[in-house]
C-alpha positions as CSV (number, residue, x, y, z in Angstrom):
1,M,0.0,0.0,0.0
2,R,1.3,3.4,-1.0
3,P,2.2,5.8,1.9
4,L,-0.6,8.2,0.9
5,A,-3.1,5.3,1.0
6,K,-1.9,4.4,4.5
7,E,-2.3,8.0,5.7
8,I,-5.8,8.2,4.2
9,L,-6.9,4.9,5.8
10,T,-5.4,5.8,9.2
11,F,-7.1,9.2,9.1
12,L,-10.5,7.7,8.2
13,V,-10.3,5.0,10.9
14,L,-9.3,7.6,13.5
15,V,-12.1,9.9,12.5
16,F,-14.6,7.0,12.8
17,L,-13.2,6.1,16.2
18,F,-12.9,9.6,17.6
19,S,-16.4,10.6,16.4
20,S,-18.1,7.4,17.7
21,V,-18.2,8.7,21.2
22,P,-19.9,12.1,20.6
23,Y,-22.3,10.4,18.1
24,A,-23.2,7.8,20.7
25,L,-23.9,10.7,23.1
26,M,-26.2,12.3,20.5
27,I,-28.0,9.0,19.9
28,H,-28.4,8.4,23.6
29,S,-29.8,11.9,24.3
30,H,-32.0,11.8,21.1
31,H,-30.7,15.4,20.4
32,I,-28.0,16.8,18.2
33,G,-27.6,19.7,20.7
34,S,-26.8,17.5,23.6
35,G,-24.5,18.9,26.2
36,G,-25.6,22.4,25.4
37,G,-24.2,22.1,21.9
38,L,-20.7,21.0,23.1
39,V,-21.1,17.5,21.7
40,V,-21.6,18.7,18.2
41,R,-18.5,21.0,18.6
42,L,-16.6,17.9,19.6
43,V,-17.8,16.1,16.5
44,M,-16.6,19.1,14.4
45,W,-13.1,18.8,16.0
46,C,-12.8,15.0,15.5
47,P,-11.3,15.4,11.9
48,A,-8.6,17.7,13.3
49,F,-7.8,15.3,16.1
50,A,-7.6,12.5,13.6
51,A,-5.4,14.5,11.3
52,L,-3.0,15.5,14.1
53,T,-2.9,11.9,15.4
54,T,-2.3,10.5,11.9
55,C,0.5,13.0,11.4
56,A,2.1,11.8,14.7
57,L,1.6,8.1,13.9
58,R,2.8,8.3,10.3
59,H,5.5,10.9,10.9
60,V,3.9,13.5,8.7
61,D,4.9,17.1,9.1
62,T,2.0,19.2,10.4
63,S,3.0,22.0,8.1
64,T,1.3,20.0,5.3
65,L,-2.1,20.8,6.9
66,G,-2.1,24.3,5.4
67,W,-1.8,26.2,8.6
68,N,-0.7,29.6,7.4
69,W,-2.1,33.1,6.9
70,R,-2.8,34.2,3.4
71,P,-2.5,37.8,2.3
72,A,-5.0,40.0,4.1
73,K,-7.1,40.5,1.0
74,Y,-8.0,36.8,1.0
75,E,-9.0,37.0,4.6
76,A,-11.3,40.0,3.7
77,Y,-12.7,38.0,0.8
78,G,-13.5,35.1,3.1
79,Y,-15.4,37.5,5.4
80,F,-17.3,39.6,2.8
81,L,-17.8,37.3,-0.1
82,P,-20.5,35.2,1.6
83,L,-22.4,38.4,2.3
84,L,-22.2,39.3,-1.4
85,Y,-23.7,36.1,-2.5
86,A,-26.2,35.7,0.4
87,I,-27.7,39.2,0.1
88,P,-29.3,38.8,-3.3
89,V,-30.8,35.4,-2.3
90,H,-32.3,36.9,0.8
91,A,-33.5,39.9,-1.0
92,V,-35.4,37.8,-3.6
93,T,-36.9,35.7,-0.8
94,W,-37.9,38.8,1.2
95,I,-39.6,40.2,-1.9
96,A,-41.2,37.0,-3.2
97,V,-42.3,35.4,0.1
98,K,-44.8,37.5,2.1
99,G,-43.9,37.9,5.7
100,S,-40.3,36.5,5.3
101,F,-38.7,39.8,6.2
102,A,-39.7,39.6,9.8
103,I,-37.4,42.3,11.2
104,H,-39.7,43.1,14.1
105,S,-39.7,39.6,15.5
106,F,-35.9,39.4,15.1
107,E,-35.5,42.8,16.8
108,A,-37.8,41.7,19.6
109,A,-35.8,38.5,20.2
110,V,-32.5,40.3,20.2
111,A,-33.9,43.0,22.5
112,T,-35.2,40.4,24.9
113,S,-31.9,38.6,25.0
114,F,-30.3,41.9,26.1
115,N,-33.1,42.7,28.5
116,M,-33.9,45.8,26.5
117,P,-37.5,45.2,25.3
118,E,-38.3,48.9,25.1
119,W,-35.3,49.6,22.7
120,P,-35.5,46.8,20.1
121,Q,-33.7,48.7,17.3
122,L,-30.9,49.8,19.6
123,A,-30.4,46.3,20.9
124,T,-30.4,44.8,17.4
125,F,-28.4,47.3,15.4
126,G,-26.3,48.8,18.2
127,L,-25.4,45.5,20.1
128,G,-26.7,42.3,18.5
129,I,-25.6,42.6,14.9
130,P,-22.1,44.1,15.6
131,L,-21.5,41.3,18.2
132,L,-22.7,38.7,15.7
133,A,-20.6,40.1,12.9
134,T,-17.4,40.0,15.1
135,L,-17.5,37.6,18.0
136,G,-20.2,35.4,16.5
137,V,-18.0,34.9,13.4
138,I,-14.9,34.2,15.5
139,G,-16.9,31.6,17.5
140,S,-18.2,29.9,14.3
141,L,-14.7,29.9,12.8
142,A,-13.4,28.2,16.0
143,N,-16.0,25.5,15.6
144,A,-15.5,25.0,11.9
145,M,-11.7,25.0,12.0
146,G,-11.6,21.4,13.3
147,E,-13.3,20.2,10.1
148,E,-11.2,22.4,7.9
149,I,-8.0,21.1,9.4
150,G,-9.1,17.5,8.9
151,W,-11.1,17.4,5.7
152,R,-9.5,20.2,3.7
153,G,-6.1,20.4,5.3
154,F,-5.3,16.7,5.7
155,L,-7.6,14.5,3.6
156,L,-8.2,16.5,0.4
157,P,-4.5,17.0,-0.5
158,R,-3.9,13.3,0.0
159,L,-6.9,12.2,-2.0
160,V,-5.8,14.4,-4.8
161,G,-2.3,13.0,-4.6
162,Q,-3.6,9.4,-4.5
163,F,-6.4,9.7,-7.1
164,G,-5.9,12.9,-9.1
165,F,-7.7,16.2,-8.9
166,T,-11.2,15.2,-10.2
167,V,-11.6,11.9,-8.3
168,G,-10.0,13.4,-5.2
169,C,-12.4,16.3,-5.2
170,L,-15.4,14.1,-5.8
């Protein structure tokens, strides 16, 4: 078996083993959000744990996982590009589906969460949206990073190396 195939197989077995425990907890609790959502975060980090363990077992340099900063313009693209392709979709939905632009109920929920029911717009646009756009994004990135390290950083380059670009991507 080629070295890449051994790395791929080791990684997949480890992902299965590592993720079995949190999936068992979800099945036992009958809820994906068991543990206040911590269990699903653990599942999201299982690919990274498997990648790092595979690197240790197979003597693979962790620098092959793609841990580096790109030029700042690409970081900005990563933040703003999803907004550019999401806004037109939301705008069409808000125009086409009556009642889908429920800003008042959103404002009320945000205002209630800040205990500011008399100031829903201030709570939403002054506190809620800025916090979501900064700290919320950072928190989501921290959760998703485990999957990116494992699937994109470890597995994808090895699949492409083993099977070629088209098959590796599929």
